[in-house]
Structure formats: structure tokens, C-alpha cells
C-alpha positions as CSV (number, residue, x, y, z in Angstrom):
1,M,0.0,0.0,0.0
2,K,1.4,3.4,-1.1
3,S,1.8,5.9,1.7
4,S,-0.1,9.2,1.3
5,L,2.7,11.0,3.2
6,P,4.0,14.0,1.3
7,L,7.7,13.6,0.8
8,P,10.4,15.9,-0.4
9,G,11.4,15.3,-4.0
10,Q,7.9,14.1,-4.9
11,K,4.9,16.1,-6.3
12,V,2.7,17.3,-3.4
13,R,-0.4,19.4,-3.2
14,G,0.3,22.9,-4.5
15,S,3.7,22.0,-5.9
16,R,5.2,20.0,-8.7
17,T,8.7,20.6,-7.5
18,G,8.7,18.5,-4.4
19,R,10.7,21.1,-2.5
20,P,11.0,20.1,1.2
21,V,9.2,23.2,2.4
22,M,6.2,22.4,0.1
23,A,6.1,18.8,1.3
24,A,6.2,20.1,4.9
25,L,3.4,22.6,4.2
26,D,1.3,19.8,2.6
27,L,1.7,17.6,5.7
28,L,1.1,20.3,8.2
29,G,-1.8,21.8,6.3
30,R,-3.8,18.7,6.8
31,R,-6.8,18.9,9.2
32,G,-5.6,18.5,12.8
33,A,-1.9,18.1,12.1
34,L,-0.7,21.3,13.6
35,R,-3.1,20.9,16.5
36,L,-1.6,17.5,17.3
37,I,1.9,19.1,17.4
38,W,0.6,21.9,19.6
39,E,-1.1,19.5,22.1
40,L,2.2,17.5,22.4
41,R,4.3,20.5,23.1
42,E,6.6,20.9,26.2
43,G,7.2,17.1,26.6
44,R,3.5,16.2,26.9
45,V,2.6,12.6,26.4
46,L,-1.1,12.1,25.5
47,T,-3.1,9.0,24.9
48,F,-5.3,8.6,21.8
49,R,-8.4,9.5,23.9
50,A,-6.8,12.6,25.3
51,L,-5.6,13.7,21.9
52,A,-9.1,13.1,20.5
53,A,-10.6,15.3,23.2
54,A,-8.0,18.0,22.9
55,C,-8.1,18.2,19.1
56,D,-11.8,17.6,18.6
57,L,-11.2,15.3,15.6
58,P,-13.2,12.3,14.5
59,P,-11.3,9.1,15.3
60,A,-10.7,8.3,11.6
61,T,-9.1,11.7,11.0
62,L,-7.0,11.5,14.2
63,N,-5.8,8.0,13.2
64,A,-4.8,9.2,9.8
65,R,-2.9,12.2,11.2
66,I,-1.1,10.1,13.8
67,K,-0.1,7.7,11.2
68,E,1.2,10.4,8.9
69,L,3.1,12.3,11.7
70,R,4.6,9.0,12.9
71,E,5.8,8.2,9.3
72,A,7.2,11.8,9.1
73,M,9.1,11.1,12.3
74,L,7.4,14.0,14.2
75,I,5.6,12.0,16.8
76,A,6.3,8.6,18.5
77,P,4.3,6.2,20.7
78,E,5.3,6.2,24.3
79,D,2.5,5.2,26.7
80,G,0.5,7.5,24.4
81,Y,2.1,9.9,21.9
82,R,5.0,12.4,22.3
83,L,7.0,14.7,20.0
84,T,10.2,13.2,18.7
85,P,13.3,15.5,18.6
86,L,12.4,16.4,15.0
87,G,8.8,17.3,16.2
88,V,10.2,19.4,19.1
89,A,12.4,21.3,16.5
90,L,9.3,21.9,14.4
91,F,7.4,23.2,17.4
92,E,10.3,25.5,18.2
93,A,10.4,26.8,14.6
94,F,6.8,28.0,15.1
95,A,7.7,30.2,18.1
96,P,8.3,33.3,16.0
97,F,5.0,32.8,14.3
98,E,3.2,32.4,17.6
99,R,4.8,35.7,18.8
100,W,3.7,37.4,15.5
101,S,0.1,36.1,15.9
102,R,-0.1,37.8,19.3
103,H,1.1,41.0,17.8
104,W,-1.4,40.6,15.0
105,A,-4.3,40.0,17.4
106,K,-3.6,43.3,19.1
107,A,-3.1,45.2,15.8
108,V,-6.1,44.2,13.8
109,P,-9.3,46.1,14.7
110,G,-12.1,43.7,15.8
111,L,-9.9,40.8,16.7
112,I,-10.2,39.4,20.2
113,E,-7.0,39.3,22.2
114,P,-6.2,35.8,23.2
């Protein structure tokens, strides 16, 4: 069975080049993928049930995202699921974006501050 995991060097959604950044954006743009990474931040280890509750995803979608993120070496099973060192590095790469989003929330009229 062929994996649906977007891989660098292969055609992915939105790109025929297969550049690593495009493969990563395809993977992380899938429903619930970034939310899973967020919920496993700071060394958290969560069970499937806890992830389902935190992410508010149907079980089939959650199973698909877990499978993809495991294949991408971003999460690993450990009495539940945890970020791998590669997953931690990804989470840390989003820190500037998270800071920017707080600035944006304050700057845009009508947005509610988190």
C-alpha cells in the first residue's frame, strides 16, 4: 500500500517541484496536524483518547494524522504519543509565528485578544 505521506522530492499538493518546504506545508496543512503538534508541546505525552478530546477530531481523522506524523518522524508512541526530537524542533520553529500572531491579534481592529 502506497503511503499518502507528502515527501520531499515528490509532487505534493500545491507544488510540482517536491521542495522540502512544500512537502512540509502539505503535511502540516492537513486537518488537525498542527493541532496535534501543539497539544504534544513541552514534553507532553497524551493517549489517543486525550488527543481526540483536545483536538476535537473524529477518530478516523485522528488515526490518519497520527499515522502520517509517525511516518514523518514527528511523533512517536510512548504510553500515548509524544513529539520526537524532530517534532520538538518543528514546534520551536513555530515560536516566531506564535509571537507574531499575538502582535497581529492586538493590531487588527475587531480581533479578540487571546
